C-alpha positions in Angstrom: -44.9 -73.7 -20.9 -44.4 -70.0 -22.5 -46.5 -67.2 -21.4 -48.6 -65.2 -24.1 -47.1 -61.9 -24.7 -48.8 -58.8 -23.2 -50.4 -56.4 -25.6 -49.1 -53.7 -23.5 -45.3 -54.6 -23.8 -43.4 -51.9 -25.5 -42.6 -52.4 -29.1 -39.3 -51.2 -30.7 -40.0 -48.1 -32.8 -40.3 -48.7 -36.4 -37.5 -47.4 -38.8 -40.0 -44.8 -40.1 -40.8 -43.5 -36.6 -37.1 -43.4 -35.7 -36.4 -41.4 -38.7 -39.2 -38.9 -37.9 -38.0 -38.5 -34.6 -34.4 -37.8 -35.8 -35.7 -35.3 -38.4 -37.8 -33.5 -35.6 -34.7 -33.2 -33.4 -32.6 -31.8 -36.4 -35.3 -29.4 -37.2 -35.5 -28.2 -33.7 -31.8 -27.8 -33.4 -31.8 -25.7 -36.7 -34.6 -23.4 -35.2 -32.7 -22.9 -32.1 -29.5 -22.2 -34.1 -31.2 -19.6 -36.5 -33.3 -17.9 -33.8 -31.0 -18.0 -30.7 -27.4 -19.1 -31.3 -26.6 -17.1 -34.4 -28.0 -13.8 -33.1 -26.6 -14.2 -29.7 -23.1 -15.5 -30.6 -22.3 -14.0 -33.9 -24.8 -11.4 -34.5 -26.4 -13.0 -37.5 -30.1 -12.6 -37.4 -31.7 -13.7 -40.8 -35.2 -13.8 -39.1 -35.1 -10.5 -37.2 -36.3 -12.4 -34.0 -33.0 -12.2 -32.3 -32.9 -8.3 -32.4 -36.5 -8.3 -31.1 -35.5 -10.5 -28.1 -32.3 -8.7 -27.5 -29.9 -11.4 -28.5 -27.9 -9.6 -31.1 -26.7 -7.2 -28.4 -24.9 -10.2 -26.7 -23.0 -10.8 -29.7 -21.2 -7.4 -29.3 -20.1 -8.0 -26.0 -16.8 -9.4 -27.3 -16.1 -6.1 -29.0 -17.2 -3.8 -26.3 -14.6 -1.9 -24.3 -14.5 -0.6 -20.7 -12.5 1.9 -18.9 -10.2 0.3 -16.2 -7.7 2.0 -13.9 -4.0 1.3 -14.4 -3.2 1.0 -10.8 0.5 1.1 -10.9 2.3 3.3 -13.2 0.2 6.2 -14.5 -3.0 5.6 -12.5 -4.0 9.0 -13.4 -5.2 7.7 -16.9 -7.9 5.3 -17.7 -7.2 2.7 -20.4 -9.9 0.8 -22.8 -9.7 -2.9 -22.6 -11.8 -5.4 -24.7 -14.6 -7.2 -22.9 -13.7 -10.9 -23.2 -16.0 -13.6 -23.7 -18.3 -14.9 -21.1 -16.4 -16.9 -18.5 -13.0 -15.4 -19.2 -11.4 -12.7 -17.0 -11.0 -9.2 -17.8 -7.3 -8.3 -18.7 -5.6 -5.6 -16.6 -3.5 -2.8 -18.4 -0.8 -3.5 -15.8 0.1 -7.0 -14.6 2.0 -5.7 -11.6 -1.3 -5.1 -9.8 -0.6 -8.6 -8.3 2.8 -9.7 -7.2 3.8 -13.0 -5.8 6.3 -12.7 -3.0 8.8 -15.3 -1.8 8.4 -14.3 1.9 5.6 -12.8 3.9 5.4 -9.2 4.7 7.3 -7.8 7.6 6.1 -5.3 10.2 8.2 -2.9 12.2 7.0 -0.5 15.0 9.3 2.4 15.9 9.0 5.1 18.6 10.9 8.5 18.0 11.2 11.3 20.5 11.8 14.8 19.2 12.7 17.6 21.6 11.9 21.1 20.6 13.2 22.1 17.3 14.6 18.6 16.6 14.0 16.7 13.4 14.5 13.3 12.0 14.1 11.2 8.8 13.1 7.6 8.6 13.1 5.7 5.4 12.1 2.3 4.1 14.4 0.7 1.4 12.0 -0.5 -1.2 12.5 -2.4 -4.5 10.5 -0.9 -7.4 6.8 -1.6 -7.3 7.0 -3.2 -3.8 4.1 -2.2 -1.5 3.9 -1.2 2.0 1.1 0.1 4.4 1.9 2.6 7.2 0.4 4.4 10.1 2.2 6.9 12.3 0.8 9.1 15.2 2.1 11.8 17.6 1.3 12.1 21.2 0.5 15.9 20.9 1.5 18.4 18.1 1.0 19.3 15.4 4.3 18.6 13.8 5.6 19.0 10.3 6.0 16.0 8.2 7.2 15.4 4.6 6.4 11.9 3.1 8.9 11.4 0.1 11.2 9.3 -1.8 14.5 9.1 -3.6 17.0 7.1 -5.3 20.5 7.5 -3.5 22.4 6.6 -6.5 21.0 9.8 -8.1 22.1 12.0 -5.3 20.1 13.8 -2.7 18.9 16.5 -5.1 16.5 14.1 -7.0 13.5 13.0 -5.0 9.7 13.1 -5.2 7.1 14.2 -2.6 4.2 12.0 -1.8 2.5 14.3 0.9 3.4 17.4 3.0 1.4 18.4 6.1 1.3 19.8 9.6 -0.3 16.8 11.2 -1.8 16.9 14.8 -3.1 13.3 14.5 -0.6 11.6 12.4 -1.4 9.8 9.2 -2.0 6.5 7.5 -1.9 5.0 4.0 0.0 2.9 1.5 2.8 3.2 -1.0 3.8 1.3 -4.1 7.4 2.3 -4.7 7.5 4.1 -8.3 11.3 3.4 -8.3 13.8 1.5 -6.3 15.4 3.6 -3.4 14.4 5.0 -0.1 11.0 6.1 0.8 9.8 7.6 4.1 9.3 10.6 6.3 10.9 13.7 7.5 9.6 15.0 10.7 10.3 18.3 12.6 9.0 19.3 16.0 8.5 23.2 16.0 6.7 23.1 19.2 8.0 24.2 22.8 7.6 20.8 24.1 8.8 17.3 23.1 6.7 15.0 21.1 6.7 11.1 20.6 6.1 9.7 17.2 5.0 6.1 16.7 5.5 4.6 13.3 4.2 1.2 12.1 5.0 -0.2 8.8 4.0 -3.5 7.1 5.0 -4.7 3.7 7.8 -5.8 1.5 10.7 -3.5 2.4 14.1 -4.6 2.6 15.3 -2.4 5.5 14.5 0.6 7.7 17.1 3.5 7.2 17.3 5.7 10.4 19.1 9.0 9.6 19.1 9.9 13.3 17.9 13.0 15.3 19.3 16.3 14.6 
């Protein structure tokens, strides 16, 4: 025996109601498009509402430029780069800021004793754009040091200086080789007593070149 249908059972919408719902959804989407999407994404603001809400300023983000430091190769200059769309990375002027390496960095620690008036030179053989960090100390001082680099193929007369100082406490820092060659330190002990220098280097150098003590 069949049960009588309940008056509260949901009835399928009539075609007219369905059409009305669709038209309302389309109209709402059109309003959002005109009032929000067009001003924010494309700078089109036919109603003026986007400007009052600050949405048109968002559309210009794709053409804004920022100043970014070119870390390697001319880091004294700042270049303008275009601000990309939301969710996309900002490009760097120089892609060599990040480098993949086939092997991990190596670390060396060396101890050098200089008697009165003795001098020595210790270099790292680096390929172009390879990076190292360093730290050196002296047990007592001060002593003279010249941190520099040169390309042996060009002769000993062609070199660049990174730092020159009379250092009592040593020094630390980093270097990205501007060219392939030998980069390192010249130390001279002008004291009336011997000094012990301890140098630690970590990075992607090929070899350590010891020019000996003179």
